[in-house]
N, C-alpha and C positions, 0 to 999 in steps of 0.2 A: 667540559660536559658534552658539547656537541661532537667533539672528536671521538669521545668514548662511545657516544650513541651511534655515530655513523661509521664506526670502525667495524667492518664485517668481512665475511668471506665471499663477497659477490662483487662483480664489476657492473652491476645495474646502475644506470645513471642516477637514480634517486638515492643510492647508497652514498653518494658524495654530497657533503653538506652544502657546498656552493652551488652545485648543479640542482640539488633539491630546492634550494631557495629560488633559483632562477625559474625553474619549472613551475613552482607554486605561484610565483609572482606573475608569470605569463598567463597561467590558468585564470587567475583572478581578473585579468583585463581582457580576456578573450570575449568575442561575441558568444552569447549563451549556447547556441547550437554547436559551435566549434569547441567551446570549453567543456561541455558535457561529454562530447565524443572523445576528446583527448583524455579527460579524466578516466573514462571507462577503459581506454587503451592502457593507460598507466597502471590501473588497478589489475587488469588482466595480466600484464607483464609481471607485476609483483607476485600475483598468485602462483605464477609458473616458476618463480625463482625462489629456491629454498635456502639461498645463502644469506638472506636478511636475518639479522638478530631480531628476536621477538619484540623488544622495546622499540627498535627502529621501524619495523614493519607497522606496528600499531601507530606510532607517532606520525608517520607519513600518511597512512590511511585516514587518520583523524583530520589531518590538514587538508587532504584532497576533498574529503567529505564536506568540510567547512566551506570551502570555495565552491564546489560543484553543486551543493544543495541550493545555493542562491541562484545558480544558473537554472536548475531544474524548476524552481518556483516560477521564474520568469517564462520559461518555455511552456509550462503548464498553462499559463495565462494565454500565451499565443496559440497553443493547441486548441484551447477551448473557445476563444473569442475571435480569432482572425477570420474576417468575412470571406476572403478569397483564397483560402488554403487549399491547394490542389491535392488530389488523392495521393500522389506519390510523396508529396511534401508532408502531408499528414502522417503517412505511414512511417516516414523517416524520423519525424519528431518523436513518434511513439516508440520506435525501436531504440533510438538514442537514449531516451529517458529511462525506459524499462531496462535496457542493457546496463546503464550506469548503476542502477540500484541492485541488479543481480550481481554485478561484479563487486560492488562494495560489500554486499552480504558475504560473498565468498571469502574476501580478505578478512573481514571481521570474524567470521566463523573459524577461520584458520588460526587467528590469534587466540580466540577463546579456547579452542581445542588444545593448542599448545600450552596454554596456562594450566588447563585441567590435567594435562599429561605431565605437568611439572618438568617441562624441558628446561634446559639451561637458560637462565635469565627470566624465568617465570615470575619470580618475586619482584622483579624490576617494574612490572606493569600492574602490580597489585593496587597501587593508589589510583589507577585509572580504570579499574574494573567497573565501578558504577557507571562511568561515562560510556565504556565499551558496551555494556549491556543495554543502556538506553539508546545509544546510536544504532545498535544492531536491530533492536525492536522497532525503532523508527524507520529503518530501512525496509523491514518487512512490511510495515504499513504503507510506505510509499510504493513499494512494488505491487502490493495488493490493489492500491488505488489505480495505478496505471493499467493493471489487468482488468479492473472493473470498467475502466473507460471504454474497453473494447468488448466487455461482457463475455470474456473468454472463460472457459472452465478453470477453476482454481485447483492447482495441484495440492492434494492432501498433505504432501510433505511440508508445505509451508507452515501448516498448523503444528505439526510435530516439531519442526525446527524452531519455530518461535516459542513453542511451549518449553522446549529444552533450554532455551536462553532464559526464560522466566524462572524455571526451576533451578537453574544454575545460580541465578541471583538470590533465590531463597536459600539455597544450600550455603552460599557464601555470606549470608546474612547482610546483604546489601540491597534487597528488593525495595526498601523504603528510603534508601540513601539519596538525598536530594542532590541534583546536579543541574547546571545550566546546559541545555541541550546544544545550543549554538550561541555564539557571541551576540548575534542579532536578535535572539529570542529572549523576551523579558520573562523573568520568573524561573522557578525550578520545576523539574519533573523527577520521576524515579522509575525504576524498571517495572514496578507493579502498575503504575499509571500508564506507561507506554504499552504494556501488554494489554491492559484493559481497553485502551484506545483502539488497538487492533481488533479486539473482540467486538466492541460496540460498533465499529465500522462495518464488520461483516454482518452483525445481527440487525443492521438497519436496512436490509434489503436494497442495496445499491443497484441491483439489477433491474429495479423498477423505476430508476431515475435516469434522466438524461445526463450526459457527461458534465455539463456545467452545473447541474443540480448536485451531482456527486461531489464536486469541488466545494460547493456551498455547504453541503451536509458535513463534509470532513471538518470544515472550519467550525461549524456549530457543535459538532461532537466535542472538539477540543474545548470549546467555551463551557459546555455543560458537564464535562467529564468529572470535575471535582464533586458534583452532586450525586454521582453514581455510588452504589454500594457493591463492593467486591469482597467475597468471603470464601473461606474453605468450609464453612459450617452449613449444615442442612437447616434452612429456615423457611417458614411458610410464605415469606414474601419474595423468595427467589423466583426469577422469571426465566433466565437463561443459564445454561451450564456448559462446561467444556472440560475435557480431560486433557490436561497439558502434556500428557505423555503419548497421546494417540494422534494419528493423522486425520483428525476430524474437526470440522469447524464448530463454533459455538451453536447450540441448538436450544430451542424453547423447551422448557421443562414440562413435558406432557406427563411423564412419570419419572420417579426417582431412578437414576441410573445405578448401576452396581457401584457400591461405595469403594473408593480408592483414595490413597493419600494425595494423588495428583488431581483430584476433582476440584473445580472452582465454580462458584456461582456468582451471578451478578443481577442487579436490577437497577432501574433508573433512579431510585431514591426520590429526592426532591426535584429531580430534573424535569419531570412532567409538569409540575406547577410552574417552574421557571420558564419552560417553553410556552405555556399558555399566557403567562404575563408578558413575555417578550413579543409574542404574536399579536396580542391585543395592542401593545404599544406601537408596533410597526403598522398595524392596520389603521390606527388612529392618526398617526403622524405622517404616514406615507413614506417613511424612510427608516433605515436601521440606525440605532444609537451610535454615536461617534466612538464609543468605547468598545464596540463589537468588532473584533478583528476578522474581517472577511477577505482581506486581500484584494478587494475591488469593490466597485459600486454595482449594486443589483437593485432591480425594481422591487417594490413592496410585494407585488403579485408573485414574483419568483420566490422571495423569501417565505411568504405565507404558505406556498405550496410545499416547500421543504419542511417548514415547521410542522405542518399537518402530517406529512409522511413520517417524520421521525417520531412524533407523538404516537401515531398509530402503531408503529413497530416496537416502541418501547413500552407500550401499555401492557398490563398483566394479561388482558384478553387479546389474543392475536387478531389481526385484520382478516376478514373473511373474503374469499373470492366470490364474485358474482356467479361464476360457473366453475364446476369442479374440473381440475386438470388431471387427465388420465395418462399415466406413463405408458409409452409404447416404444418399440424399436423397429423402425422401418426405414428403408431407403426411398428417397424421393428424387426423380429425374427432373432437373430444373433447366428451363430454356429462358434466356433473358432477351427482352426486346420484342416489341409488337411484330416487327417484320419477320423475325426468326420464328416466333410462335405461329404466325399465319402460314409461313412456308411449311412448317412441320405438320400443321393441321391439314394442309392441302395434300400432304404426302410427297411433296417435292424435296429433293436433297437440299439441305440448307448449308452444308459445309461446316456446321458448328455442332459439335457433340454436346449432348446434355451434360450438365454438371450433376454430381451425385452428392446429395445432402443426407445426413442421418437425422431423422425425426425422432425426438425424445419424448414429447408429450403433446397432447391435443386437448382442446376444450371448444366450447361453442364459439368463443371469440377468436380462435386461431390455433397456432401450433408453435412449438419450440423446436429448433433444429440446430445442429452443430455445423458450422461452415469454417473451413480452414482460413486462418487470418493471413492477409497479404496476397491471396491468390486472385480474388475476384474484385477487380477494379471498380465494377459498377455497384458494389454493395457499399453503402455509407451508413455509419452509425447515427441513429437519431433521425 
């Protein structure tokens, strides 16, 4: 079986069964930072090599994902909690993790596209289609989380690509087919649930949370997700909607959008009551229940803040801003540091050119601007 699987028209190292076993074994024992970087490199090399048989490409990608996802979870913890993480090290951790999920998405998408094109060997991966769809949607959610850690603009193509995967699962009648996402994850999921998890994550206004709170919120979303209602029907209790065929994020249902077969709606269902109950329990006991999988220990104060944030954004009535935010488009010349500012105000040459930011909105409380990631060492998130 292994010889048949790994017999292909490529000389890629992972096309050899013994070498693939060796590489995967080494990846599992690497330090997380090294392992995630090597995993991304292997995935990128696979994406560039068209000689892999489809079944072989998917099998190797699934195994790399299994190993590297564990590394990514540990690195996320380090990224969020390390007290003395330098600016360059922080950026390197972010790039390695984000780059891994981007590379994994590329390989998984190529496998799904090959299956849908009915290339030679397409039927060989049919039994793994439910897992492929779930892993791919999970990768989109992981990529989105890392992008939210840096509050960067989200490319609309993410929503269209993820929606395409969900619609593919529906078309193949496997959207509700249960699978175990990873060997270390207890319980089953399905493509519809993974897609909904991505949508709820976005609808929860993560841009208003600190990075560590985003991590907590992601865990809480997974906990409460079975209580959400996801439907293709127009119902009076719908709160958010999305068109899975368009490059647009989920949006609150202010008015009914143009009806299309790719429209989906969701609301928190009984999750709001469950959030209130758990919040009261944490407030009373001062700690999270032992059966709540948060991936770490957090203070009751931190948890209660995230509970309140999620409840506010899941409620039928949207949270209101204290002051209206007005969209603008303007460039802002920015000088950093008191000495540099003083020098420029005095009219003396400072030797430092102002940076150019693009202001996107303003309110009484401040403004929102786009700044290029990785260029300004003095800017820190949070």
